[in-house]
N, C-alpha and C positions, 0 to 999 in steps of 0.2 A: 560359796563352797568350794577351795580350789584343791586341786591334787598337785602334791608336789612333788619332789626328790625323796628319796629315804635319805636319810644324812647315816650314813654308813660309814665312817672314817673321811682322813685325810685327803682333799683330790691329787691324785702323782699328777708333778709339772712335768712335763715330759719333753716339753720343747721342743722343738725341729727333730726332726729321721735325723739316726748316727749315720752315716756314710760305712762304717764299719761293723758288721754282730757282731751280735754283746754274747760276750760265752757265761752261759751260767758255771757258777761253783757252790756246791754241794758242802753242809758245815760237814765233819769229819769229830767225829767221838773219839775221846782220846782216852781209858778211863774217866776220868769225875773230869776230862776237862774235854772243853767245847770250841773248835778253831769259830773263831772269829772274824768277818772283813777285814784286814788289814795288819795280820796275822796276833793282832792279842786273842790271849787263851781265858776263859776265865773258867774258874770253878763254877759247876753244874748240883744245885742244893738237891738233896736225895730226895725222890717224890715225897715221901712224907711231910719234908718241906712244906713243902705247897700251899699256901691257904685254897681254899676253896673258895668258887666264888660264891658272893651271898643274891644270883641274882634266884627267887624267888620259880619257882616252878610248877609244869600245870598241876601236877598232885595240891602245891599248898596252894595257890589259888579259885582251885575248888572246892578245897577246905572250909577256905573264906565265906566261901560261898552259903558252903552249907550251912557252916556258922552261925550267919546271919541272923541279928535276936529280930523274928518277929514273926507273924505265923503266915507272910505275903516272899513265898521264893517263883522268880519267875520259869518258865518251860521253856525249850527252846525256843520255840512258837514263836513268844514274844520281845523274845530277847533276836531272832528272826526282824520282828515288827519293827524293834526301838531299832534298831542295825540298816534297813534301806531307809528310814525317816532318819536317820542319822546325818548315812555319808550316802547311801546309795547302794554301797557296798564295796566302795572305795576305803580299803586302809591308807594308804597315802591322801583321805579328803582333810583338811584344816580347814575350820571358819574364818569369819570376819577376824572372833573375838576372843581367836589360839584357841581353840579347839578343838583335838587331831584323834584322828587313826576312825575307827567304824563306827564308832559308840559315841566319838565327839566327847573326848574328859577334856578338861580344864589341865591344861601339864601340875598347878600345886596339886590337886586337888588326884589328877591319878600319882604320882609324886611321893605321895601322903598313905598313898592304898599300899608303897612301897612297888609301886611300880618301875619298870627301867626305859622302856619303853615307846612310848604311847603310841609306834606305829608297826609297833607287834600285834600281824592277826590276833593273835590264841592271849598274850597278853591282856589287851583291851580288851578283847571278847570279855576274860575272866573275871577283871577289875571291873570294868564296865558291868557287868548282870553285877554282882555282888556291892555296888553302887545304886542300879536300880533298886535293889531288893529292899537296898538301907532308904532309900529317899521315901518310899512307898509303906516301908516301916514304922518309920519316922512319924508320917503323919497319920497312923492309927490303920493302917492296908487300905486303907484308901487311896486309889490307883487314879482316881481324877486327881489329886495334891499330890501326888508321889509326882508322875512326869509335867505338871508343875513344876516343883522342886529340881526334877535333874535338866529340867530344860533355865529355866529364868533362875533357879538357887532356891536354895533353904533360906535360905537369910531373906532374901525377896518376900518366899511364900509368905515367910511363917508373920513379919511388919504387916502384910497383906492382908490376913489373919485377925490379928492384933487391931488392926484398923475395921476391923467389921465389915471385912470381903469390902471398902470399897478404897477404889484408886483405881489406876489404871493394867489391866495387866497387858502385856508385851501384843502387838499384837502376832505376831512370830508364834509367841505361846499361845497363844487363842489359837493358832492353825494348828500347831503342834497338838495341841491336848484332841481338837475336834478328831483329826485325821486318827491317830494312836486311839484311843481312850471303844470307841467300839469297837478294835480289831485287839484289843486287853482286856477283853470283860468277854468277851467271844471266848475265849481260850480259856478263862477264867472258870467258864461253867464245861468247857470240855475236860477239867481238870479233876471237877466232882464226881 
């Protein structure tokens, strides 16, 4: 796992320092027109014509977590344990496999859940919590199998189960479950 800078838009190529000071020119509103660089003018559409951004809100994400099918719902402490194990609390962490953010979610999984920015800590935590709940509930509220699925992937766990629990479980997954399972089970007892 490494940390990397956030991809937040194109980097400006500033080149060599300018010898003359740069003057700031502010846009000027003239009725429904806005002055553009180079003297061109373009109409500004009325506010109601702007398309709202489709980015999920924190409230939408919380609702998705609360609607998760199944009896298991991770509490804050359980999610904090997963974050500590996955990224050490680094929202810019990237695994060797390409998972990113606090809860180390694969980009395809994150996008499939409606996520836009895997490195946004709020979005990552919300969707990571929903995914954790989904994995544990998918395996009958079995926290051990759910943690295996979160780390190794649900398809790999299903194949392992269909094979009579024979076959190799990756060493990383064994260590992951061994560290997290006692903490998760202790929190389950506190919930009751």
